[in-house]
N, C-alpha and C positions, 0 to 999 in steps of 0.2 A: 532384641530387635527394637529399633527406635520407634517412637510412637507414630511418626509420619509414615515410615515404611510399613508398619503393621496395619495402619489404616488403608494404605494403598493395596496391600496384599488381601485384606478382607474384602475390599471393594472388587478386586479382580475375581476372587472366589465367588462372590455374590453374582457377578456378571455372568460367570460360567453356568450358573443355574437358571439363567433367563432364557426365554424362547428365542430372543435375538441371537444369543451366543450359540445356541444349538443350530439355528438356521445358518449361521456363519460357518459352523463346522461342516454342515451338510454341503454348503457351497464349496468349501475347500476340498472335501472328499470328491465331490462331483468333478471339480476342476482336475484333480489328480487322475481320476478314472478316464476322463475325456482325453487328457494328454496321453495316457497310456494307450488308448485306442488309436489315437493319431500316430503315435510313435510306431505302433505295429503296422499301421497302414502305409506310412511313409518310409519305413525302413527298406532300402533298396537291396537287391540281390548283390552279393559280393563275389568277385572272381579272382582266380589265381593266374597271374600273367607275369611274363618277363619280356624285356626287349629282345627281339629277334626270334621269339617263340611263335608258334602257329596257334591262332585262336581257335578254340573248339566250339565257340558259340558266337552269335551276333550280339554285340553290346550296343545298346542305345543310350542316349543321354537322358538322364532322369530330370535334368534341368539344363537350361542354356549354359554352355561352357565355352570358354575361349581357348583356341589352340595357340597357346602362348609361344611355344618354340617356333612354329612356322611363322607366326605373326612377327616375332622378334627378328627372324631372319629377313623377312621382307622389309621391315622397317630399317634395319641396318643397311640393306642394299640400297634403299631409296635415299638414305642420308649420305652414304658414300658416293652416290652419283652426283651429288651437288658439288660444283666447283667452289673453291674458297673465294671469298670476296676480298679484294686487295684495296689498300689505300696508299697514296704516295706520301712518303716521308721526305720532305724537301731538305731536311738537314743532313741526309745521308750522302748525297752527291758531293757537296763540298768537302765533307770529311774524307770520303773515299779518294777524291782527287788529291787532297792534301797528303793522305797517307801514301798514295802512289808516288807523289813527287818526293816525299821524304825518303821513301825506300829507294827510288832510283838515285837520289843524291848520295845515299850511303853506298849503293852499289858502284856509283861513279868513282867514289874514293878508292874502292878496291881496284877498279879498272885502271885508274891513274897510277896507283901504287904499283901495279903490275908493269905498266909501261916504264915507270921510273926504274924499276928493278931489272928490266930486260937489257940485254946488250944489243947494240945496233951495228949494222954493217956500214960500209963506206958511203952508201947512199942514204943512210939514216933510217932504214927499215929495221924493225925489231927482229931479233934473231930468237928463234925458239930456245927457251931456257928452262931450266929446272929451278924449282923454289925449295928452299929449305923448310924444315918444319917450323922454324921460328917465324919465317916470312908468311907462311900460310896462316899460322896462329894469329899473327899481327893483323893480317888482312881480314880474318874472320871477326876480330875484335872491333873492326871499323863498322860492322853492320849489326845493328841492334833490333831492327824491325822484323827481320826474319832470321832463321837459323840456317847457315850455309854449310853444306857438307864440304869435305875436302875436294871432291871432284868439282862441285859448283864453284868453289873459291878459285881453284886452278883455272877453270874456264874463264872466269872474269878477269883473272890476272893476265891472261894471254889474249883476250879479245881486243880487236882493233877499235880505235876511238870512233871511226866512221860507222862500224857495225853497231857499236853500243848506242850511238846517237840515233841511228835508224830504229833500233828496238824501242828506245824511250819514246821517240816521236810517234811511231805507229801504235804502240800499246796505249799510250796516253790518249790518242785520238779515239781508238777503238773503245776504251773504257768509258770515255766521255759520251760517245754515241750510245753505248749500251745503257748508261745511266739515264740519258735523255729518253731512250725508248722505255726503260723500266726493267729493272732486274727483280723478278718476283721471288718472294720468300719461298724457299723450298726448291727453287729452280736455279740456284747459283751455279751448280755444275754445268747445267745447260748453257748458261750465259758465258761461262769461262770457255767452254768448247767452241761457242760461236765466235768469241773474240779471237781465240787461237786460229780458227779457220780464216778469219778476216786478215790477220796480220801475218799469217804463215808464209805467204808468197813474197814478202818483202824483207822479213827478218831472217837473220842468219839462222841456218838450220840448227846449229849447236845451241845457240841462245834460245831458240824456239823450243827446243826439247828439254833444256836443262834449267834455264833461268826464268823464262816467262811463266810457266805453270806455277812455280813457287811464288813469284811475285803476285800473280793474280789471286791465288788461293789466300794469300796473306792480306791483300788489300780490298778485294771485292766484298762488298756488303750489300744485301738487297735493299733497294729503296722503295720497292712495292711490297709492303708488309701485309700479312693477313689480318683482316678486320675480324677478330675472334668473335665479337658479339654479333655482328651481322651474319657472319658465316654460321654461327651456332643457331641463330634464329631461323635461317634458311633451312638448315638441316633438320631442325625440330619440326618445322612446317612440313618438310617432306616426310618425316616420320609420322606425323599426325595425319597426313593425307592417305596413309595406308590404313585401310579399315581392318579391324580385328577379324580374324577368321573364327567365326562363331558356329558351333554346332548347336542347333536349336533343340529344345526338348522334344524327344521322340526321334531325332535323327540318328542314324547309325554311325557310331564312332569306329567300330571295328566289325567287319563282316566275317562270318565263319569261314575259316580256311586262309585268312590273310595273315601275313607276317606282321607282328606287332612292331611298330616303329616307336622311336623315342617320344615323338609328339603325341601319338595315340596313348602310350603308356602314361604320359604326364596328365592327359585329360581324364583318363579313368581314375588315376590317383587323386586328382583334384576333386572329382565327384565323390570321393570316399567309397569307391566300389571295389577296392582291392582288399583281399582277405588279410594281407599283412600290412595294410596301410592305415592311416588315421581315419577316424570317423569324420563325416562332414556335419559338424555340429550346427552349422548355420540353419539347416533345414529344421532341426529340432528347436532351435531358438525361434524360428518363424512360426512353428506349430504352437509353441508355448504362448507367444504373443497373440496368435489368432484365437486360441481357446480362451485366453484371458479377455480379449476384446469381446468375444461372443458371450461370455458370462457377464461382462459389464453391460452389454446391450440388454441381456435378459433381465438383469436386476433393475436397470433404469426403466425399461418399458413396464415391468411389473409394478414399479413404484408409481408409474403414471396411470395404469389401467386397473391393477388389483393390488394396492399397497398392503392389504391385510394378509396376503399370502406370504409376504416376507417375514411375518411374525407367527405364521401358522406352521408348526413343525410337520403336520400331516400332509398338507397340500404342497408345501415347498419341497419336502423330500420326494413326494410323488412326481412332481414336475421334473426334478433333477434326475430321478431314476429313469423316467421315460426318455429324457434326452440321451442318457448314456446307452440305454437299450437301442434307441433309434440309430445312433452313430455306430454301435457295434454291428447291427444288422446291415448298415450301409457298407461297413468294412467287409463283411462276409460276401455281400453281393458283388462288390467291386472286384474282389479277389477271384471269385468263382466265375462270374459272368461279366458284367459291364457296369460302370458307375451309373449309367442312365436307368438301370433297373432297380437301383437302390430304393428301398421303401422310405423315401424322405418324408412324405406326408403322414407317415405313421404317427410321428410325435404330435403333429397338429391335430390329427383326428382323435387320438387318445386323450390328449389334454382337453380338447374342445368338448369331448363327450363326458369326461370325468370331472373336470373342474369348471369349464366354461370357456366361451370364445374369447373373453377378455384376457384370460391366462394363456390361451392358445396362440394369440397373435404375437406376443413377445417371444414365445418359444419358436414360432415359425420364422421370425427374422433371425434369431440366433442359429437355428438349424441351417438356414440358407447360407449364412456366412461359413459355417463349419464344413458343410458338404462341398462348397466351392473350393475351399482350401484343402479339404481332404482329397478331392479329385486331382488337384494340382500336384500334391506331394507324391513323388514316386510314381507318377503316371506318364503317359505319353500324350496327354491332351495339351493343345495349345492354349494361349491366353484367351483367344477369341472364343474357343469352345468352352472355356471356363466361364466366361461372361454369359454365354448362351445358357449354360447349365444353371448358373446362378439365377438368371432371369426366369427360367422355366420353374425352378424350385420355389422361388419366392412367390410367383403367381399361383402355383398349385397349392402352396401352403396357405396363402391368403384365402383362396376359394374354399379349402377344407375348413379353415377356422370360422369363416363367416357363414358357411352353409349350416354348421352345427349350432348356430346362435339360437339358444333357447329351445332347441328341439330335443325330443326324446325318441325312444324306439331302438330296438336291438339292431334292426337292419339299416338304420340311418347311416352308420359309418360306411357300409357297402355302397349305398346310393351316393354318398359323398365321394367315395373313391372313384366311382364311375364318372362323375362330373370332373374330377381332377384328371382322370385319364384323358378325357376329351380335351380339357384345357391344355394339358401338357403336349399332347399330340399336335393340337392346332398351333401352339406357340412354336414348336420346333419346325413345323412346315413353314410357318410364316417367316421365321428367321432364315431358313434356307432360301426362300424366295427373295427375301430382302437383301441378303448378302450375295446372291448369285452363286452360291456354292453348289456342289454336287448334290442334287436332290435325292439321289439314291442313298447317300450317306445319311441325310437328315430324315429320310423315311425310316431308315433303320433306327435312328435315335428316337423318333416318335413312337415306334412300336415298343422299344425297350421301356420308354418312359410310361406309356400306357399300361404295360404289364406291371411295372413297378407300382403304379398308383393302385391298381386292382389288388395287388399283393398286399399293399398297405392296409386296404380296407378289410381284407380277410384276416390279416394278423390282428387288426384292431378289434374285430368281432370276437376273436378267440381270447385276446388278452383283457378286454374290458371287464367281463365278469370276474376274472381273477383279481384285478385291481380293486374292483368294487367290494369284494368279500374281504380282501386283505386289509384295505384301508377303511372299510365300512363307510363308503361314500354315498352322498345324497345326489346321485346323478339323475338326470331326467328319466332314464330308463328305470332306475331303481325306484324313483318316486312314483312312477306309473305302476310299478308292481306293488308298492306299498299301499297305493290308493285302491287296489282291488278289494272289493268287499269280502273276498274269500280269505284274506289274510287272517291267520289264527287269532290275533289280538282283536281285530275288528269283528270277527265272528263271536268271540267271547263278549265283546261290548254289545253286540246286537242281541244276544241271547240272555245275558245276565243284567244288562242295564240298557234296555231298549230306549228309554227316554233320553238318556245321555247320548246314545248313538244317533238318534234323530236330531238332537240338538247339535251334535258335531257335524252332521251333514249340512245343516243350514249355515253354521259358522264357516265351514269349508267353502260354501258358495260365496259368502261374503268376503272371506279372505282372498280367494282366488280373483274375484272381480277387482278388489282394491289393489292387489299386487300387480295385476295387469295395467291398472290405471296409472300407477307410478313407476312402471318399468321394473318391478321387482321380480323375484322368482315365484311365479304363480304356482308352479307345481309343488314347490317346497311349502308355500303357504297353505295349499289345499291339503297336502299330506300331513303337515303339522297340525292343522285344525282337526283332521280325523282322529289324531291320537292325543290331542292336548288334554283330554279328560279321562284317559284310560286309568288313572289312579283311582277313579271312583269305583272300579271293579272290586276293590277291597271291601268297601262298605256301600254298595249301591243303594240300599234302602234309606240311607241317611240323607239323600239328596232329593229334592222336591220333584224333579222330573221323572224319578223312578218310583215315586210313592203312590200308593192307592189306599187312601184312608188316613190313618193316624200317622203323624210326623213324630218320630221318636225324639227329635231334637227339642220339641216343645216342652218335654218334661225333663230335660237335661240341663245341668248347670251351664250358663253361658260360656264359661271358660272351657269346659269340656267340649261343648258344641263347637266353639271356634277352633279348638285343637283338631277335632274330627274333620271339619270342613277344610281347614288350611293344610292338613296333612296330605290331601289327595295329590298335591303336586309332587311331593317327595315319593309317594307311593307310585305315581305314574313314572317318575324317573327310574325307579327300581325295575318296574315292568319293562320299560323301554330298553334298559341295559340287558335284561334277561332275554328279550327277543331280538337283541342286537339291532335296534333301530339306529340310524345314522346320528352322529353327535348333533347335527343341525336340528333334527327333530327332538332330540333330548333337551336341547336348549330351549326350544319353544315350549316343551312341557313344563320345565321348571321356571320359565320366565313369563308365562302367559298371564300370571296374576301379579308379577313383580313382588313388591312388599306392601301391596294394598291392604288396608285394614277391613275386616268384616264388620261393617257398621251396625248391622242388625243385632248381632250379639254384643257388641260394645255398648250400644244404647240400652240393651236389656240389662247388662251388667251395671251400668250407671244407675239405672232405675232401681235395681235391687240393692245397690251399695248405699243409697241414701246420701249422706254427707261424706262418706269415705271416697277418697280419690281413686280412680281407676286408670291404670296405665294402658294407653291405646296400643303400645307395642306388643302387649300380650295377645292382641287380636289381629296382628298382621300376618300375612303369608310369609313363610320361611323360604323365600325365593329371591332371585335377583331380578333387577329391572331389565327389560328387553334391551339387547345390544345389537339386534339386527332389525332390518325393516320387516321381515316376515314375522318375527316374534312379536313386534309391536302391533302389526296388523291383526294377528290372532288375538292378542289381548283386547284390542278395541272391538273386534268382531264378536268375541265372547261376551263382552259387556253389553254391547248394543243388542244382540240377539236376545239375551236373557231379559233385558228391560223392555224392549219394544214389544216383545211377545205378550207382555202383561197389559198393554194399552187396550182400551175398549173402544172399538170402532174409530180409530184415529184418522184424521184427514191427512193428505200428503204433506201439508205444511207442518202439521203437528209432529209427524214422524221425523221430518227433516230437522225441526227445532230440537226435538228430543235427542236425536243422534248427536247434534252439535253440542248440546248440553252435557251429554255423557262423555264425549271425547274431551271437551274442555275440562271436565272434572279430573280425568286422568292426567291431562296436561298440567293443571294447577297442582296436582299432588306430586308432580315430579316423576311420574312413572315413565315418561318418554325422554327423560334427560339424557340417557345413555344410548338412545337409538339414533340412527342417522337420518331420521325423518325431518324434513323441512316443513315450514308452515304451509307452503304450497302443497306438499305431499299430504298433509293432514286434511286440507280442504278437499283434495281429490279423493281421499279415502272416504270422507263423509258423503260425497256425491255418489261414489260407487256403492256404499252401503244403502243409501236411499233408493238407488235404482233396483237393487236386488230385493230389498224389503218391501218396496212398493208393489213388486210382483208377487211376493209371498203372502203378505197380509193385505191383499186387495179387498175391496168391499164386496160382501157376499149378499145374495138375495135372502131376505128373511122369509122362511117358509111359513105359510098361514097355518094357524091352529085349527084343528077339527078332524073328524074322522071321515074316512072315505066310505060312501054308501056301498053296501054289499050288493053284488049283482047276482042274478040267478045263474047258478052253475050246477053242473052234475055232481052227484054225491061222491063219485069216485075221485073227483078232482079237488074236493075240499081239503083233504088231508095234505095233498101235494102243495096247495097254495097257501095253507095256513102259516107256515114258517115265514113266508115273505111278508105277510101282513104283520105278523108279530115282530119281525125285524124292523119294519117301518115304524111301528109304535115305539119300539125300544130306541130307535135312532132319533125319533122326535123328542122322546123323553131325555135322551142323553144330551141333545143340543140345548134343550131348555135348562138342564142342570149346569151345563157348561157356561151358559150365559149368566146364570146366577152367581157362579163362582168368580166371574171376572170382577175386578176392582176398578175403581175410578182412577184414571191416570193422574188427575189433578191432585189426589190425595197421596198417591204413591210415587209421583215423579221424582221427589227428592230422596226417597229411600231405596228405590229399586236399583239405582246404580251403585248403592252401597252394600247390597246383599244379593249379588247375583247367584252365588252358589246355594244359599239357603232357599231361594226361590226355585232354583232348578231342582 
């Protein structure tokens, strides 16, 4: 194999291993499946017919078809009814008169030869004589313009000169008059008959019957010739004026009990409805183009609204699977009941609930196109009804997609379907009123459409958990379930690492507020914050927020301490996979520290190393930098909560400045380089953090020191009240100890952002 070809082949193999190639393969498979669904839905019923047989069923047109046989008959009749258009050929008349004169001149020679050959009586009159064969042959040789028979030649030889002259004079005048009037092409016989009638009363009867017809047939040529171009144009115009006989889609071609005619048989054959006939592949071609266009629309709109889905195998396969299931159910509904009851909005409701409304809108447009074409193929609906159906579906799909925008809850799809049912019914009634159609029909359509919308909601409720479990999706409903404190992993966190649990609660409040501020996924940010530190369950006592007394990391080598602290992200990922948390939450767990270095242990290692160089990479988290808004928000919220909590009686401005300083540190370290956050988003996040923290760490009243004087009480109540006093003394002592443990924020401001996990 040549080097260039080998390089190309290697590149192709590498491309097949990419997410883009797999998504392209999914799109191709989805296209094939959708075409298959359409082919089954559009395949018409086929019949066994012959011309002259009696039809056993009523056959309707699956699409508009022309009755070509009857139409052609009517067009031919219209064309034949058009009279030809003639034009005068002025060169014909002189030629005809010249030919006529030459012919008569030759005939005169025969007549004179006959007179010369006849015997005369005493008075000079010709005596009837017989002519020899040689004389007749000679006489025939004198005429070259026409061919004379023996009888015609004998007649000319015996005719009198006066009769011959009368014939020449009358015929010449009649032909001239006929040419002046016009002898039409195709009407020469009529003109000859007219001339014979005109000259018949003057010309000798023998000449009239024997000589004149032969002369006229030989010399007469029409001078009114047909204008072929003009005539053809007139006939074509007449043909075009005849409208095609069209049987509209849904119109009966043959009724049950009728005798099948040739034209009916031809129409059924043209529609591809005959068992022994050819398939009508035009409908299949139309279906293929329609599905291809629908897939193109889906991909284009996804690129505009959710481009990341085109490279996400999980979400892209789910969206295409829902499209195929929706169209298959629409096929079933249209075959069993009516196309208006088809669960069209099922796809938009499912995709909106499972992936999001930005992914549901492209699917809604694509489904609307396909359902409209699906209803048109092989059905009895008119084009107007198709447009009405498409408008209703598009509106209902848009309502369902937008209603599910950022909302959760298991019953949300059912509520959405009820709204779609109202919208569908209202649109169908409105269209019926606007078009002035039969309202009874449109009331029926409205009822079917409303039932179909409710059916879509019920199917969505049943299918949504199945898709959530199969694809492990972070849907709003799933995130609400994960945020429940009774989740097994959160229960473990509460019981085994209570400090981490309460820290996660505050981080979740910060993350949710920030996500709402920048139009992110607030539910995902909250749920991700709940689970972001579950890795600490493996060694909860090594983290500050769970410690009571001695910190084991104080006596541990800084390299080992850093390894223990940084490993909690990997441990958390393993726990998340064990409990089947959605991949989005797994990403937050592994990304919420990025590759940030643990500066507390790095500085300790530098101090212990003396002049020996310490590699800071040994103290970085073994994670990836945040790639989503929610992961970046949880990273910032985790850092801010851990650091701000250590501040001693901060003012609001100090809190805001400290938040901005911590966030700027993450930004300068490049931890936010892979996230889609903008500078405006980062500023909004800081403001959201400040709003939440200003309420959490508000200024508290300092309780005065001193004991409460005892009052006179009964002896039996002393033992009952003593625990309360003891509790107050212990509470006051605990508050005092807590105040002593707080550090000065001016001394720790630079280091707290560098050691959040050790302080926790």
